[in-house]
N, CA, C and O of each residue as an XYZ file, in Angstrom:
392
protein
N      15.468     -2.095    -11.406
C      15.373     -3.229    -10.512
C      14.131     -4.040    -10.890
O      13.047     -3.483    -11.067
N      14.294     -5.316    -11.008
C      13.180     -6.199    -11.351
C      12.627     -6.824    -10.074
O      13.355     -7.063     -9.110
N      11.338     -7.080    -10.093
C      10.703     -7.713     -8.944
C      11.039     -9.194     -8.900
O      11.278     -9.830     -9.927
N      11.050     -9.715     -7.706
C      11.250    -11.131     -7.476
C      10.124    -11.916     -8.151
O       8.970    -11.488     -8.138
N      10.462    -13.061     -8.737
C       9.480    -13.870     -9.463
C       8.309    -14.273     -8.565
O       7.160    -14.246     -9.005
N       8.584    -14.643     -7.318
C       7.512    -15.034     -6.391
C       6.566    -13.860     -6.120
O       5.348    -14.028     -6.079
N       7.147    -12.667     -5.935
C       6.324    -11.472     -5.703
C       5.466    -11.182     -6.924
O       4.282    -10.867     -6.798
N       6.056    -11.287     -8.094
C       5.332    -11.025     -9.332
C       4.183    -12.006     -9.514
O       3.085    -11.614     -9.909
N       4.429    -13.266     -9.230
C       3.380    -14.277     -9.369
C       2.228    -14.026     -8.397
O       1.060    -14.189     -8.752
N       2.562    -13.634     -7.184
C       1.522    -13.366     -6.185
C       0.654    -12.181     -6.618
O      -0.568    -12.222     -6.480
N       1.279    -11.138     -7.135
C       0.522     -9.973     -7.591
C      -0.312    -10.336     -8.815
O      -1.468     -9.925     -8.923
N       0.263    -11.097     -9.731
C      -0.481    -11.519    -10.924
C      -1.708    -12.344    -10.524
O      -2.774    -12.213    -11.126
N      -1.549    -13.187     -9.511
C      -2.678    -13.986     -9.025
C      -3.777    -13.075     -8.478
O      -4.956    -13.286     -8.763
N      -3.399    -12.069     -7.698
C      -4.377    -11.111     -7.167
C      -5.107    -10.393     -8.305
O      -6.321    -10.198     -8.252
N      -4.355    -10.007     -9.328
C      -4.950     -9.282    -10.446
C      -5.889    -10.166    -11.263
O      -6.920     -9.701    -11.748
N      -5.532    -11.432    -11.414
C      -6.430    -12.349    -12.126
C      -7.738    -12.529    -11.357
O      -8.812    -12.588    -11.956
N      -7.644    -12.614    -10.043
C      -8.867    -12.716     -9.230
C      -9.706    -11.450     -9.372
O     -10.928    -11.526     -9.500
N      -9.057    -10.288     -9.350
C      -9.774     -9.025     -9.503
C     -10.420     -8.949    -10.887
O     -11.529     -8.435    -11.034
N      -9.731     -9.456    -11.884
C     -10.278     -9.469    -13.241
C     -11.558    -10.308    -13.285
O     -12.539     -9.921    -13.921
N     -11.542    -11.441    -12.615
C     -12.732    -12.289    -12.544
C     -13.863    -11.594    -11.797
O     -15.025    -11.680    -12.195
N     -13.516    -10.905    -10.714
C     -14.526    -10.166     -9.953
C     -15.135     -9.049    -10.803
O     -16.345     -8.824    -10.765
N     -14.296     -8.356    -11.566
C     -14.788     -7.273    -12.405
C     -15.713     -7.806    -13.495
O     -16.733     -7.190    -13.803
N     -15.359     -8.944    -14.076
C     -16.229     -9.567    -15.081
C     -17.587     -9.899    -14.457
O     -18.624     -9.753    -15.105
N     -17.577    -10.339    -13.216
C     -18.830    -10.655    -12.518
C     -19.665     -9.390    -12.303
O     -20.892     -9.434    -12.399
N     -19.008     -8.268    -12.013
C     -19.725     -7.006    -11.833
C     -20.390     -6.595    -13.145
O     -21.546     -6.174    -13.148
N     -19.677     -6.713    -14.242
C     -20.243     -6.365    -15.549
C     -21.452     -7.263    -15.847
O     -22.478     -6.795    -16.339
N     -21.315     -8.545    -15.544
C     -22.422     -9.488    -15.742
C     -23.636     -9.085    -14.906
O     -24.775     -9.126    -15.371
N     -23.363     -8.694    -13.662
C     -24.444     -8.264    -12.770
C     -25.180     -7.056    -13.354
O     -26.407     -6.982    -13.298
N     -24.421     -6.117    -13.911
C     -25.034     -4.945    -14.534
C     -25.886     -5.357    -15.733
O     -27.012     -4.886    -15.900
N     -25.338     -6.235    -16.559
C     -26.061     -6.712    -17.739
C     -27.355     -7.425    -17.361
O     -28.348     -7.364    -18.086
N     -27.328     -8.096    -16.225
C     -28.504     -8.846    -15.758
C     -29.493     -7.963    -15.004
O     -30.581     -8.413    -14.644
N     -29.114     -6.703    -14.764
C     -30.008     -5.792    -14.049
C     -30.107     -6.090    -12.569
O     -31.150     -5.866    -11.953
N     -29.027     -6.594    -11.995
C     -29.030     -6.932    -10.562
C     -29.177     -5.684     -9.707
O     -29.010     -4.557    -10.174
N     -29.491     -5.918     -8.455
C     -29.692     -4.879     -7.454
C     -28.459     -3.981     -7.331
O     -27.327     -4.464     -7.292
N     -28.690     -2.690     -7.272
C     -27.615     -1.701     -7.187
C     -26.684     -1.968     -5.999
O     -25.463     -1.892     -6.133
N     -27.263     -2.278     -4.848
C     -26.451     -2.511     -3.640
C     -25.500     -3.685     -3.835
O     -24.345     -3.621     -3.416
N     -25.972     -4.749     -4.463
C     -25.128     -5.920     -4.714
C     -24.005     -5.581     -5.681
O     -22.869     -6.019     -5.498
N     -24.323     -4.797     -6.715
C     -23.306     -4.407     -7.703
C     -22.239     -3.550     -7.047
O     -21.046     -3.778     -7.249
N     -22.659     -2.569     -6.267
C     -21.705     -1.670     -5.605
C     -20.839     -2.445     -4.614
O     -19.644     -2.172     -4.499
N     -21.412     -3.390     -3.912
C     -20.648     -4.213     -2.972
C     -19.551     -4.985     -3.702
O     -18.411     -5.031     -3.240
N     -19.888     -5.583     -4.827
C     -18.905     -6.334     -5.599
C     -17.859     -5.414     -6.226
O     -16.683     -5.770     -6.298
N     -18.278     -4.251     -6.672
C     -17.347     -3.281     -7.239
C     -16.354     -2.811     -6.183
O     -15.178     -2.596     -6.475
N     -16.830     -2.656     -4.971
C     -15.956     -2.287     -3.861
C     -14.909     -3.380     -3.602
O     -13.751     -3.085     -3.308
N     -15.329     -4.629     -3.714
C     -14.395     -5.745     -3.531
C     -13.320     -5.730     -4.613
O     -12.153     -6.006     -4.337
N     -13.714     -5.407     -5.846
C     -12.739     -5.315     -6.940
C     -11.737     -4.211     -6.649
O     -10.533     -4.389     -6.831
N     -12.234     -3.086     -6.201
C     -11.368     -1.947     -5.894
C     -10.353     -2.304     -4.806
O      -9.173     -1.974     -4.920
N     -10.815     -2.973     -3.760
C      -9.904     -3.399     -2.682
C      -8.856     -4.375     -3.203
O      -7.689     -4.299     -2.817
N      -9.264     -5.287     -4.075
C      -8.323     -6.266     -4.630
C      -7.243     -5.566     -5.453
O      -6.071     -5.934     -5.375
N      -7.625     -4.567     -6.234
C      -6.641     -3.815     -7.016
C      -5.702     -3.032     -6.108
O      -4.496     -2.984     -6.350
N      -6.256     -2.417     -5.058
C      -5.409     -1.690     -4.101
C      -4.404     -2.629     -3.449
O      -3.230     -2.287     -3.309
N      -4.858     -3.796     -3.055
C      -3.952     -4.764     -2.417
C      -2.845     -5.191     -3.363
O      -1.701     -5.359     -2.941
N      -3.166     -5.366     -4.624
C      -2.137     -5.730     -5.610
C      -1.111     -4.604     -5.733
O       0.092     -4.859     -5.786
N      -1.581     -3.373     -5.778
C      -0.666     -2.234     -5.862
C       0.224     -2.123     -4.642
O       1.429     -1.908     -4.765
N      -0.362     -2.269     -3.467
C       0.437     -2.192     -2.241
C       1.425     -3.356     -2.152
O       2.529     -3.191     -1.634
N       1.039     -4.520     -2.648
C       1.949     -5.666     -2.648
C       3.161     -5.378     -3.538
O       4.286     -5.736     -3.188
N       2.938     -4.740     -4.675
C       4.052     -4.371     -5.549
C       4.987     -3.378     -4.861
O       6.209     -3.518     -4.911
N       4.393     -2.382     -4.223
C       5.214     -1.378     -3.538
C       5.985     -2.016     -2.386
O       7.167     -1.732     -2.197
N       5.322     -2.871     -1.622
C       5.996     -3.532     -0.493
C       7.153     -4.392     -0.978
O       8.216     -4.412     -0.357
N       6.955     -5.098     -2.079
C       8.034     -5.931     -2.626
C       9.199     -5.054     -3.067
O      10.358     -5.407     -2.851
N       8.901     -3.923     -3.677
C       9.944     -3.008     -4.108
C      10.714     -2.463     -2.911
O      11.942     -2.379     -2.949
N      10.005     -2.096     -1.856
C      10.665     -1.595     -0.653
C      11.581     -2.655     -0.056
O      12.710     -2.363      0.339
N      11.088     -3.880      0.005
C      11.885     -4.960      0.580
C      13.156     -5.166     -0.232
O      14.234     -5.339      0.337
N      13.040     -5.150     -1.550
C      14.218     -5.352     -2.393
C      15.204     -4.196     -2.266
O      16.417     -4.404     -2.298
N      14.686     -2.984     -2.124
C      15.569     -1.830     -1.988
C      16.274     -1.805     -0.643
O      17.432     -1.399     -0.550
N      15.575     -2.240      0.398
C      16.136     -2.171      1.738
C      17.076     -3.328      2.052
O      18.026     -3.159      2.817
N      16.828     -4.496      1.478
C      17.630     -5.668      1.831
C      19.115     -5.487      1.557
O      19.908     -5.768      2.456
N      19.556     -5.037      0.377
C      21.006     -4.892      0.159
C      21.637     -3.913      1.137
O      22.742     -4.151      1.625
N      20.946     -2.812      1.429
C      21.505     -1.824      2.350
C      21.580     -2.384      3.765
O      22.562     -2.161      4.474
N      20.553     -3.105      4.171
C      20.516     -3.658      5.523
C      21.556     -4.745      5.715
O      22.052     -4.944      6.824
N      21.890     -5.451      4.639
C      22.858     -6.545      4.735
C      24.279     -6.075      4.490
O      25.212     -6.879      4.504
N      24.452     -4.779      4.265
C      25.788     -4.247      4.037
C      26.385     -4.691      2.723
O      27.597     -4.890      2.635
N      25.567     -4.851      1.699
C      26.008     -5.292      0.381
C      26.910     -4.228     -0.238
O      26.444     -3.124     -0.522
N      28.206     -4.535     -0.456
C      29.120     -3.531     -0.996
C      28.754     -3.111     -2.415
O      28.976     -1.958     -2.784
N      28.201     -4.013     -3.217
C      27.804     -3.658     -4.582
C      26.666     -2.658     -4.556
O      26.648     -1.719     -5.352
N      25.717     -2.845     -3.654
C      24.593     -1.918     -3.548
C      25.094     -0.550     -3.111
O      24.620      0.477     -3.596
N      26.051     -0.540     -2.199
C      26.597      0.729     -1.730
C      27.356      1.432     -2.854
O      27.252      2.650     -3.003
N      28.120      0.674     -3.648
C      28.877      1.257     -4.749
C      27.944      1.784     -5.829
O      28.192      2.847     -6.399
N      26.879      1.053     -6.114
C      25.932      1.464     -7.151
C      25.218      2.749     -6.762
O      24.886      3.563     -7.624
N      24.985      2.932     -5.484
C      24.286      4.118     -5.015
C      25.167      5.337     -4.908
O      24.660      6.451     -4.772
N      26.466      5.159     -4.966
C      27.438      6.254     -4.886
C      27.120      7.198     -3.733
O      27.093      8.417     -3.902
N      26.880      6.619     -2.560
C      26.649      7.427     -1.376
C      25.205      7.830     -1.165
O      24.882      8.425     -0.137
N      24.321      7.522     -2.114
C      22.913      7.849     -1.963
C      22.182      6.687     -1.324
O      22.611      5.541     -1.459
N      21.081      6.957     -0.627
C      20.338      5.869     -0.008
C      19.805      4.897     -1.057
O      19.481      5.294     -2.177
N      19.718      3.621     -0.683
C      19.237      2.598     -1.603
C      17.745      2.745     -1.851
O      17.221      2.176     -2.809
N      17.058      3.492     -1.012
C      15.612      3.624     -1.094
C      15.246      5.062     -1.444
O      15.583      5.986     -0.704
N      14.564      5.254     -2.558
C      14.110      6.580     -2.960
C      12.767      6.825     -2.283
O      11.718      6.443     -2.802
N      12.812      7.460     -1.128
C      11.626      7.647     -0.294
C      10.564      8.463     -1.022
O       9.379      8.141     -0.940
N      10.961      9.493     -1.716
C       9.977     10.330     -2.416
C       9.225      9.532     -3.480
O       8.011      9.669     -3.630
N       9.958      8.702     -4.212
C       9.310      7.887     -5.240
C       8.316      6.909     -4.635
O       7.204      6.756     -5.139
N       8.720      6.242     -3.546
C       7.826      5.294     -2.896
C       6.619      6.003     -2.283
O       5.503      5.487     -2.330
N       6.845      7.178     -1.713
C       5.728      7.948     -1.160
C       4.730      8.302     -2.265
O       3.518      8.204     -2.071
N       5.242      8.706     -3.403
C       4.370      9.045     -4.534
C       3.579      7.811     -4.977
O       2.396      7.920     -5.298
N       4.216      6.653     -4.996
C       3.513      5.420     -5.371
C       2.405      5.100     -4.374
O       1.289      4.767     -4.771
N       2.708      5.199     -3.081
C       1.683      4.945     -2.064
C       0.501      5.897     -2.233
O      -0.654      5.474     -2.187
N       0.791      7.176     -2.426
C      -0.270      8.164     -2.546
C      -1.093      7.967     -3.810
O      -2.270      8.325     -3.839
N      -0.497      7.406     -4.853
C      -1.257      7.168     -6.074
C      -2.346      6.117     -5.860
O      -3.314      6.065     -6.619
N      -2.198      5.294     -4.846
C      -3.201      4.267     -4.538
C      -4.213      4.728     -3.496
O      -5.226      4.065     -3.272
N      -3.939      5.856     -2.864
C      -4.824      6.351     -1.806
C      -6.096      6.949     -2.358
O      -6.944      7.410     -1.593
């Protein structure tokens, strides 16, 4: 299953911002900035990456649930009686970000 283009663009935007934040952290280290300021910015980068990961998982959940919720016969046939949402896989993805 491929992610929706809008979802992908939103996550890519978050990751580009995090990339810029990380570059700023490296610059701060190179400049010998205060440890507290560096750690604060590094924490912001970490949160931005977590948000991007959760956004990907949320988009995947939405795509998996929508066909089943709308009674899509193709989705039901493709699943051959199995749920459209692999709960264990999604749980593992969530825990990988924890």
